[in-house]
C-alpha positions in Angstrom: -44.6 -0.6 62.6 -47.1 -3.3 62.6 -45.8 -5.1 59.1 -43.9 -8.0 59.4 -42.2 -7.1 56.3 -38.9 -6.3 57.9 -39.4 -8.6 60.7 -36.2 -10.9 61.7 -36.3 -14.1 59.5 -33.8 -16.5 61.1 -33.4 -18.7 57.7 -32.6 -15.4 56.0 -30.3 -14.3 58.7 -28.6 -17.6 58.7 -27.8 -17.4 54.9 -26.5 -13.8 55.2 -24.3 -15.3 58.2 -23.0 -18.0 56.1 -22.2 -15.5 53.4 -20.0 -13.6 56.1 -18.2 -16.7 57.4 -17.5 -17.6 53.7 -16.0 -14.1 53.2 -13.9 -14.6 56.2 -15.9 -12.7 58.7 -16.3 -13.6 62.3 -20.3 -14.2 63.0 -21.6 -13.7 66.4 -25.0 -13.6 67.9 -26.3 -11.7 71.2 -30.0 -11.6 73.0 -31.9 -8.7 71.7 -33.7 -5.7 73.6 -36.9 -7.3 72.5 -38.1 -10.6 74.5 -37.5 -13.5 72.3 -35.1 -11.5 69.7 -31.4 -12.3 68.7 -29.2 -9.5 67.3 -26.5 -10.8 64.5 -23.2 -9.4 63.9 -20.3 -9.8 61.3 -16.7 -8.6 61.8 -13.8 -8.8 59.2 -11.1 -11.6 61.0 -8.1 -9.3 59.3 -7.4 -6.0 58.6 -6.4 -2.8 60.9 -9.8 -1.5 60.6 -12.4 -4.1 61.3 -15.8 -2.7 61.5 -18.5 -4.6 63.4 -21.9 -4.7 61.3 -25.4 -5.1 63.1 -27.3 -7.1 60.2 -30.9 -8.4 60.0 -32.8 -9.9 57.0 -36.0 -8.8 55.3 -38.1 -11.3 53.3 -38.9 -8.2 51.1 -38.0 -4.4 51.3 -40.2 -2.3 53.4 -42.5 -0.1 51.8 -41.5 2.7 54.0 -37.7 2.7 53.8 -36.9 5.8 55.7 -38.7 4.2 58.6 -36.8 1.2 58.1 -33.4 2.7 58.1 -34.3 4.9 61.4 -35.0 1.5 63.1 -31.8 0.1 62.0 -30.1 3.5 62.8 -31.4 3.0 66.5 -30.4 -0.7 66.7 -27.1 0.1 65.6 -26.6 2.7 68.5 -28.2 0.6 71.0 -25.9 -2.3 70.1 -22.7 -0.2 69.8 -22.1 -1.6 66.3 -20.2 0.6 63.6 -22.9 0.0 60.9 -26.2 -1.6 60.3 -27.5 -3.7 57.2 -30.8 -4.5 56.4 -30.5 -7.3 53.8 -33.7 -7.8 51.4 -33.8 -11.6 50.6 -36.2 -11.2 47.6 -36.0 -8.4 45.5 -34.1 -4.9 45.8 -34.6 -1.6 47.6 -36.8 0.8 46.0 -36.0 2.5 42.8 -34.1 5.6 43.3 -32.3 4.2 46.6 -28.8 3.2 46.2 -26.4 2.0 49.2 -22.9 3.0 49.5 -21.3 0.4 51.9 -18.1 2.4 52.2 -19.9 5.8 53.7 -23.4 4.9 54.7 -23.2 3.9 58.4 -27.2 2.5 57.9 -27.9 0.9 54.5 -30.6 -1.3 52.9 -29.0 -3.8 50.4 -30.2 -6.8 48.4 -28.9 -10.2 49.4 -27.6 -10.3 45.6 -25.6 -7.6 45.9 -24.2 -8.3 49.5 -23.0 -11.3 48.1 -21.1 -9.6 45.3 -19.7 -6.9 47.7 -18.3 -9.0 50.7 -17.1 -11.7 48.1 -14.7 -9.3 46.4 -16.2 -9.7 42.8 -17.7 -6.4 42.9 -14.5 -4.6 44.0 -12.7 -6.4 41.4 -15.1 -5.3 38.8 -14.6 -1.9 39.8 -11.0 -2.0 39.6 -11.0 -3.6 36.1 -13.3 -0.8 34.7 -11.1 1.8 36.4 -7.9 -0.1 34.6 -9.9 -0.3 31.6 -10.5 3.1 31.0 -7.1 4.4 32.2 -5.7 2.4 29.3 -8.4 3.6 26.9 -9.0 0.0 26.2 -12.9 0.3 25.7 -12.3 3.1 23.1 -9.8 0.8 21.0 -11.9 -2.3 21.3 -12.7 -3.5 17.8 -15.9 -5.5 17.4 -15.9 -9.3 16.5 -18.8 -11.4 15.7 -19.9 -14.8 16.2 -19.4 -17.2 13.3 -23.0 -18.5 12.9 -24.9 -18.2 9.8 -28.2 -19.2 11.6 -27.8 -16.4 14.2 -27.0 -13.9 11.5 -23.4 -13.3 12.6 -24.2 -11.5 15.9 -21.9 -9.0 17.6 -20.0 -11.3 20.1 -20.2 -8.9 23.0 -24.0 -8.2 22.4 -24.5 -12.2 22.1 -22.6 -12.5 25.6 -24.9 -9.9 27.5 -27.9 -11.5 26.0 -26.6 -15.1 27.0 -25.5 -13.7 30.5 -29.4 -12.2 30.7 -31.1 -15.3 30.0 -29.9 -17.3 33.0 -27.9 -19.9 31.5 -27.5 -23.3 33.2 -24.1 -24.5 31.2 -21.1 -22.9 30.0 -20.8 -20.9 27.0 -17.5 -21.4 25.1 -15.6 -18.9 23.0 -13.3 -20.6 20.5 -10.9 -18.6 18.3 -7.6 -19.2 16.4 -5.6 -17.1 18.9 -6.4 -16.7 22.7 -6.1 -13.1 22.5 -9.0 -12.8 20.3 -11.3 -14.4 22.9 -9.9 -12.5 25.5 -10.7 -9.4 23.9 -14.3 -10.3 23.6 -14.7 -11.4 27.2 -12.9 -8.5 28.4 -15.1 -5.8 26.5 -18.3 -7.9 27.8 -16.8 -7.7 31.3 -16.4 -3.9 30.8 -19.8 -3.2 29.8 -21.7 -5.6 32.3 -19.9 -3.9 35.0 -20.6 -0.6 33.8 -24.3 -1.5 33.9 -23.4 -2.9 37.3 -22.4 0.7 38.7 -25.7 1.8 37.3 -27.9 -0.9 38.4 -26.5 -2.8 41.2 -29.2 -4.7 42.2 -30.3 -6.0 38.7 -27.1 -7.1 37.1 -25.5 -10.4 36.8 -21.8 -9.8 36.8 -19.1 -11.3 34.4 -15.7 -11.9 36.5 -12.4 -13.0 36.4 -12.3 -13.8 40.1 -10.8 -17.2 41.7 -13.4 -19.8 42.6 -13.1 -19.4 46.4 -14.8 -18.3 49.3 -17.7 -16.0 49.3 -17.1 -15.8 45.4 -18.2 -19.5 45.2 -21.6 -18.7 46.7 -21.8 -15.8 44.0 -21.2 -18.2 41.1 -23.6 -20.9 42.6 -26.5 -18.7 42.9 -26.0 -17.1 39.6 -25.4 -13.8 40.7 -22.0 -13.5 38.8 -20.5 -15.9 36.1 -17.1 -16.6 36.0 -14.4 -15.8 33.0 -11.7 -18.2 32.8 -9.5 -20.1 30.1 -9.1 -23.6 32.0 -10.5 -26.3 29.8 -10.2 -28.9 32.4 -12.6 -27.0 35.0 -15.4 -27.6 32.5 -15.2 -31.3 33.4 -15.6 -30.7 36.8 -17.6 -27.6 37.3 -21.4 -27.7 36.5 -22.1 -24.1 37.3 -22.2 -21.7 34.0 -19.2 -20.0 33.1 -17.6 -18.1 30.0 -14.8 -20.0 28.8 -12.0 -18.5 26.5 -10.1 -21.4 24.4 -7.7 -21.5 21.3 -9.1 -23.8 18.7 -6.1 -26.0 19.0 -6.5 -26.6 22.5 -10.4 -27.5 21.8 -9.2 -30.1 19.1 -6.7 -31.5 21.4 -9.1 -32.2 24.2 -11.8 -33.6 22.2 -9.1 -36.2 20.6 -8.0 -36.9 24.5 -11.4 -37.0 25.8 -12.9 -38.7 22.8 -15.9 -36.4 23.2 -17.3 -32.7 22.9 -16.8 -30.1 25.5 -19.9 -29.8 27.7 -21.4 -26.6 27.0 -22.3 -24.2 23.8 -19.3 -23.4 21.7 -19.4 -20.5 19.6 -16.6 -19.3 17.1 -15.2 -15.7 17.3 -14.7 -14.5 13.6 -12.1 -12.0 12.6 -13.5 -8.4 12.5 -15.5 -7.8 9.5 -14.4 -5.2 7.0 -17.3 -2.9 7.8 -16.6 -3.1 11.5 -13.1 -2.0 10.9 -14.0 0.9 9.0 -16.7 1.9 11.2 -14.0 1.9 14.0 -11.8 3.9 12.1 -14.2 6.5 10.7 -15.4 7.1 14.3 -12.2 7.8 15.8 -10.5 10.0 13.0 -10.4 13.6 13.4 -12.4 14.3 10.2 -14.8 13.2 7.4 -12.0 14.2 4.7 -9.5 12.1 6.5 -11.8 9.2 7.3 -12.7 9.3 3.2 -9.0 9.2 2.3 -8.3 6.2 4.8 -11.2 4.2 3.2 -10.1 5.1 -0.5 -6.6 3.7 0.7 -8.0 0.5 1.7 -10.1 0.0 -1.4 -6.9 0.7 -3.5 -4.4 -1.3 -2.0 -5.4 -4.7 -0.6 -2.2 -5.2 1.3 -3.1 -1.9 3.4 -6.4 -3.4 3.9 -4.7 -6.7 5.3 -2.7 -4.4 7.8 -5.6 -2.2 9.0 -7.9 -5.4 9.4 -5.7 -7.1 12.0 -7.0 -6.3 15.4 -3.2 -6.2 16.8 -2.5 -3.4 14.6 -5.4 -1.1 14.9 -4.1 1.2 17.8 -0.7 2.0 15.9 -2.2 2.0 12.6 -4.9 4.8 14.2 -2.1 7.1 15.4 -0.1 6.6 12.0 -3.1 7.8 10.2 -3.6 10.8 12.5 0.1 11.4 12.3 -0.2 11.6 8.4 -3.3 13.6 8.4 -1.6 16.9 6.9 1.0 15.2 4.8 1.1 17.0 1.2 0.7 13.7 -0.8 0.8 13.9 -4.1 -1.7 11.1 -4.7 -3.2 8.0 -2.5 0.0 5.7 -3.2 2.4 8.2 -1.6 -0.2 8.9 1.5 -0.4 5.0 2.1 3.5 4.9 1.8 3.6 7.7 4.5 1.1 5.9 6.8 2.7 2.3 6.6 6.2 3.7 7.2 5.0 5.7 10.2 3.3 2.4 11.4 6.3 0.4 11.0 8.9 2.8 12.3 6.6 3.1 15.7 6.4 -0.8 15.7 10.2 -1.2 15.2 11.1 1.4 17.7 8.6 0.0 20.4 10.1 -3.5 20.0 13.6 -2.5 19.9 14.7 1.1 21.5 18.4 -0.1 21.2 19.6 1.1 17.6 22.4 -1.8 17.5 19.6 -5.0 18.5 17.3 -3.0 16.1 19.7 -3.2 13.0 20.6 -6.8 13.4 16.7 -7.6 13.5 16.3 -5.7 10.5 19.0 -7.4 8.6 17.1 -10.6 9.0 13.6 -9.2 8.1 15.1 -7.5 5.2 16.8 -10.8 3.8 13.3 -12.2 4.4 11.5 -9.6 2.2 14.2 -10.1 -0.4 13.4 -13.7 -0.3 9.9 -13.4 -0.8 10.3 -11.0 -3.6 12.7 -13.6 -5.4 10.5 -16.7 -4.7 7.2 -15.4 -3.9 7.4 -17.2 -0.3 9.8 -17.1 2.6 12.3 -20.0 3.0 12.0 -21.9 6.5 14.8 -20.2 8.5 13.6 -16.6 8.1 9.8 -17.9 8.9 11.3 -19.5 12.0 12.8 -16.1 12.9 9.7 -14.3 12.2 7.6 -17.1 14.3 9.6 -16.3 17.4 7.5 -14.6 19.9 10.3 -14.4 22.6 12.3 -12.5 20.1 9.8 -10.0 19.0 8.2 -9.6 22.6 5.9 -7.2 23.3 5.5 -6.6 19.8 4.9 -10.1 18.7 1.2 -10.0 17.8 1.9 -6.8 15.7 4.9 -8.6 13.7 2.8 -11.7 13.2 0.4 -9.8 11.2 3.1 -9.2 8.6 2.9 -12.6 7.1 0.6 -15.4 6.5 0.7 -19.2 5.5 -0.5 -20.4 2.3 -2.3 -23.6 2.0 1.1 -25.5 1.6 2.4 -23.9 4.5 4.7 -21.4 2.9 5.0 -17.9 4.4 4.3 -14.9 2.5 5.0 -11.3 3.8 2.4 -8.6 3.3 3.6 -6.8 0.2 3.7 -3.3 1.9 6.0 -4.4 4.7 8.0 -6.3 2.1 8.5 -3.2 -0.2 9.4 -0.9 2.7 12.0 -3.7 4.1 13.6 -3.9 0.3 13.7 0.1 0.6 15.6 -0.1 3.9 18.2 -2.2 2.5 18.1 -0.2 -0.8 18.8 3.1 1.3 21.6 1.4 3.2 23.4 0.3 0.1 22.9 3.0 -2.0 24.6 5.5 0.7 27.3 3.0 1.2 27.9 3.2 -2.4 26.8 -0.5 -3.3 24.2 0.7 -5.8 25.0 -1.8 -8.3 24.3 -4.9 -6.0 20.7 -4.3 -5.8 19.7 -2.2 -8.6 19.9 -4.7 -10.9 16.8 -6.4 -9.5 13.5 -5.6 -11.1 11.7 -4.8 -7.6 8.3 -3.5 -7.7 8.7 -0.1 -8.4 5.9 2.1 -7.1 6.1 1.7 -3.2 9.7 0.8 -3.0 10.6 4.0 -4.5 8.1 5.9 -2.5 9.5 4.2 0.7 12.8 5.0 -0.4 12.0 8.8 -0.7 10.6 8.8 2.5 13.7 6.8 4.1 16.4 8.8 2.2 15.8 11.2 -0.2 19.5 11.3 -1.2 19.3 7.8 -1.7 15.9 8.1 -3.9 17.8 10.6 -6.0 20.8 8.4 -6.6 18.7 5.5 -7.6 16.3 7.5 -9.8 19.4 8.9 -11.6 20.9 5.0 -12.0 17.4 4.0 -13.4 17.3 6.8 -16.1 19.6 4.9 -18.9 17.4 1.5 -17.7 14.3 3.4 -18.3 15.1 4.6 -21.7 16.5 0.9 -22.6 13.1 -0.2 -21.7 11.2 2.4 -23.7 13.5 1.2 -26.8 13.0 -2.5 -25.7 9.0 -1.8 -25.9 9.2 0.1 -29.3 11.1 -3.1 -30.5 8.5 -5.7 -29.2 5.8 -3.7 -30.6 7.6 -3.7 -34.2 8.5 -7.1 -33.9 5.1 -8.2 -32.8 3.4 -6.2 -36.0 5.9 -8.1 -38.3 4.9 -11.4 -37.0 1.4 -10.5 -37.7 2.0 -9.4 -41.2 4.3 -12.5 -41.8 1.6 -14.8 -40.7 -1.2 -13.0 -42.9 1.2 -13.2 -46.0 2.2 -16.8 -45.5 -1.7 -17.6 -45.3 -2.5 -15.6 -48.5 0.4 -17.4 -50.7 -0.7 -20.7 -49.1 -4.3 -20.2 -50.7 -2.7 -19.1 -53.9 -0.5 -22.0 -54.3 -3.3 -24.2 -53.5 -5.4 -22.8 -56.2 -2.8 -23.1 -59.0 -2.1 -26.7 -58.0 -5.9 -27.3 -58.4 -5.9 -25.2 -61.6 -2.8 -27.3 -63.3 -3.3 -30.8 -64.4 -1.5 -33.7 -62.8 1.4 -33.8 -65.5 2.0 -30.0 -64.9 2.3 -30.3 -61.3 4.6 -33.4 -61.5 6.9 -31.3 -63.8 6.9 -28.6 -61.2 7.1 -30.6 -58.1 10.8 -29.2 -57.2 9.5 -25.8 -57.5 6.4 -26.3 -55.5 8.5 -28.2 -52.8 11.0 -25.1 -52.4 7.8 -22.8 -52.1 6.4 -25.1 -49.4 9.9 -25.3 -47.7 10.1 -21.3 -47.9 6.5 -20.6 -46.5 7.4 -23.2 -43.7 10.3 -21.4 -42.7 8.3 -17.8 -42.9 5.5 -19.6 -40.8 8.4 -20.8 -38.2 9.8 -17.2 -38.4 6.6 -15.4 -37.5 5.9 -17.9 -34.9 9.2 -17.6 -33.2 9.1 -14.0 -33.6 6.0 -13.8 -31.7 7.5 -16.2 -28.9 10.7 -14.2 -28.5 8.5 -10.8 -27.6 6.0 -12.6 -25.5 8.0 -13.9 -22.5 5.8 -16.0 -20.3 5.2 -14.2 -16.5 3.4 -17.1 -15.0 4.5 -17.6 -11.3 7.2 -20.6 -10.9 6.3 -24.1 -9.6 7.9 -27.2 -9.3 7.8 -29.3 -12.4 8.8 -32.7 -13.1 11.6 -32.4 -15.6 11.0 -36.0 -17.3 7.6 -35.8 -18.0 8.2 -32.5 -19.9 11.2 -33.9 -21.8 9.1 -36.9 -22.9 6.3 -34.7 -24.0 8.6 -32.5 -26.3 10.3 -35.3 -27.7 7.2 -37.1 -28.8 6.4 -35.1 -31.9 9.7 -34.8 -33.0 10.4 -38.5 -32.9 7.6 -38.7 -35.0 8.9 -36.2 -37.5 12.3 -37.5 -37.5 11.8 -41.3 -37.0 15.5 -42.1 -38.2 16.6 -40.3 -35.0 17.7 -42.4 -32.1 16.9 -40.6 -29.0 18.0 -41.4 -25.5 16.6 -39.9 -22.5 18.0 -40.3 -19.0 16.3 -38.0 -16.6 15.1 -39.2 -13.0 11.4 -38.8 -12.5 12.1 -37.5 -9.2 13.9 -34.3 -10.7 11.9 -31.2 -10.0 13.1 -27.8 -11.4 11.6 -24.3 -10.3 9.9 -22.9 -13.4 6.4 -22.0 -14.9 5.4 -24.5 -17.3 4.9 -22.6 -20.5 8.7 -21.2 -20.0 10.3 -24.5 -19.4 8.2 -26.2 -22.5 9.4 -23.6 -24.7 13.1 -24.0 -23.5 13.0 -27.7 -24.0 11.6 -27.5 -27.2 14.1 -24.9 -28.6 17.1 -27.0 -27.4 15.7 -30.6 -28.4 14.4 -29.2 -31.7 17.7 -27.7 -32.4 19.5 -31.2 -31.7 16.9 -33.2 -34.1 17.5 -30.4 -37.0 21.3 -30.7 -36.5 21.5 -34.7 -37.1 18.9 -34.8 -39.8 21.1 -35.6 -42.6 23.7 -37.3 -40.4 24.5 -41.0 -40.9 23.1 -43.0 -37.8 21.7 -39.9 -36.1 21.6 -39.8 -32.5 20.4 -37.4 -29.6 21.1 -37.8 -25.6 19.1 -36.2 -23.4 20.5 -36.5 -19.6 20.1 -35.0 -16.5 21.9 -34.7 -13.1 22.1 -32.9 -9.9 24.9 -30.2 -9.3 24.4 -29.0 -5.6 21.3 -26.8 -5.5 20.7 -27.0 -9.4 19.7 -29.5 -11.8 22.0 -29.8 -15.3 20.1 -31.1 -18.3 22.5 -31.7 -21.5 21.2 -32.2 -25.0 23.9 -33.7 -26.9 23.8 -34.8 -30.6 26.4 -36.1 -33.3 25.8 -33.8 -35.9 28.6 -31.4 -37.5 28.9 -29.2 -34.5 29.4 -25.6 -34.1 32.4 -23.6 -35.2 34.3 -21.8 -32.5 33.6 -18.5 -33.9 29.8 -19.0 -33.7 29.7 -20.4 -30.3 28.4 -17.0 -28.8 26.6 -15.7 -32.0 24.0 -18.4 -32.0 22.6 -17.2 -29.0 21.7 -13.8 -30.6 18.7 -13.3 -32.5 18.4 -14.3 -36.3 21.8 -15.9 -36.3 21.7 -19.3 -37.6 24.3 -21.9 -39.0 21.5 -23.9 -40.7 21.3 -22.5 -44.2 18.8 -25.2 -45.9 19.8 -27.8 -48.3 20.0 -31.2 -46.8 19.2 -29.6 -43.3 15.9 -27.8 -42.1 16.3 -24.3 -42.6 16.9 -22.3 -39.3 15.0 -19.1 -38.2 18.0 -18.3 -36.1 15.5 -17.6 -33.1 15.3 -20.9 -31.2 18.3 -20.8 -29.3 18.0 -17.0 -28.6 14.3 -17.9 -27.3 15.8 -20.4 -25.0 18.5 -18.3 -23.4 15.8 -15.3 -22.8 13.5 -17.5 -21.5 15.9 -19.1 -19.1 17.1 -15.8 -17.9 13.4 -14.9 -17.0 13.1 -18.3 -15.0 16.6 -17.7 -13.2 17.9 -20.5 -15.1 20.9 -20.5 -17.9 21.3 -22.0 -21.3 24.7 -22.6 -23.0 27.0 -24.8 -25.1 29.9 -27.0 -23.6 32.4 -26.9 -26.2 34.6 -29.4 -23.9 32.0 -32.1 -24.4 32.3 -34.9 -27.0 29.5 -34.3 -29.7 27.5 -31.1 -29.8 26.3 -30.5 -26.3 23.9 -27.8 -25.3 23.1 -27.6 -21.7 20.4 -26.1 -19.2 20.9 -25.4 -15.7 17.9 -25.0 -13.5 17.2 -24.2 -9.8 16.1 -27.7 -8.1 12.6 -27.2 -6.7 12.4 -27.4 -2.8 9.2 -27.8 -1.0 8.5 -25.3 2.0 9.1 -28.0 4.3 
């Protein structure tokens, strides 16, 4: 063999020697059999079995690999070495040849692969692949994307693999709201690159979470591997490329502290796109029919879509969907209820195997759900409970997907989770005989009842029986509502027609005739005004506003309501004592109507009173605000004090006073009940004192 391709090269063998020494091998030399030659050996310094390796460096791989291996074999035998390696410094062994360092006595190996093997990086990647496959992690991975419109929102793992192949010279920094998101992406990239390494060990740049020490440092310096880590401070001292996983909050804190940007290319990891989520589930569900059912459920119910979109939930949610594949559901809502029930049960059981501990945590969750239903958001203490990762470990990631914070920092629970927890509380209370304590609440019926029927068929049956009379009353109320609205509409039409005819009569008659009939025309005008007001208030009685509650400044709305009444009744002296800081929990339309009815009632009452006065005062009472509307009118007789809050009951019969419709006070009390407030009459106060008590608005903080 006259070729010098595989002749020893001192510089190359020195490089291999430095590699072995960095990997804690003892390197030795001996005079070779050929004149002027030196043989190189490497032996591990530690371990029960420490094979002695003869090695030599080749500039490039020999064309006749079999002959080169035969020569190595003779060298091994002649030097009494345990094995022999021919290290290809440039390029790699020929296609089809792969060395197995665990079994081959003689082998040819590229310098790149030798660095990865003796440094321990290759073994760490093999172990990572083995563990990942045993846990089924690759099959469970839910794809994420890079948040970049310029790049077209590419798949995050594909982007990392392309970046690794491009021969990077600086760090790539993955940023997400939660570190787990970055770690999941990096873990999948390590797996896919590692799988390629098993197929193409001489051409693959590895990704590894291997410490920066010993021979591994050489691997990272030469670019044979790229280190994956989450150490933000290492970016300042290490110039070699790395893949860094960071939380957004940590990046913001660093940039404020360092007053500069991180060195490297920063990319933000997006939450999984809906298309990716649906593709993931469809690929893993048992049949096209089940996949279609799942996709229809996501489209029908936004709360179901929110739960299944969360990466932390996909594994248990997939198991729940498969568990409910044969459930005989009567419709999509019932099937959704079965799936969500199975999912919640699994999460709770995994979090709290102990029944007593589970019940204790459930009570807190149920209280949070009831608060969410009542207020539209969860108060501070239940939110802190939900935020406690220690209390929920190891299920905290799933539990934290059950709620979100809005722009004002208030916590809102997923509607399906909320309804399931309310159903749990209902089931326990009904079975314990406390049906009345919760049944009076107008819970969202569809899912609460469906969950209740799954949790306790007996409780569901009793709940349905108890609701029978209520449902009948609701049907009757709806019939009455439609009749009242029809009546209001007809009254408005009739009043409009009569007004037009009266106007025509006035225009037809002469001035003298109109003057003679002034009293009659005035009485007609008053009656028409009464009929118009009656029609208007009949409509208001039925159309109770259902807008969400908010914090409203009481003083501003009181002033706004009083202004037109003061113009209409200029003789009335109205004093307002309401703090500008008072805010009540109400919706704007409902609060304005309550105040208008009560204040207008007071102005009407004093219209014919000498020195008419109205006082409007507000004060704090614990967690409520009390608003008093006091007048010096004739007052209310004892026998009328409750009747006046009934529809169409009035003590104002016309004459010197404005004619009453009998609906103002009834509307005020009806609207107040819907807002969680109360309207009443205080007979102990001097003068006539109507009052309204509202819940004080508290900010989420």
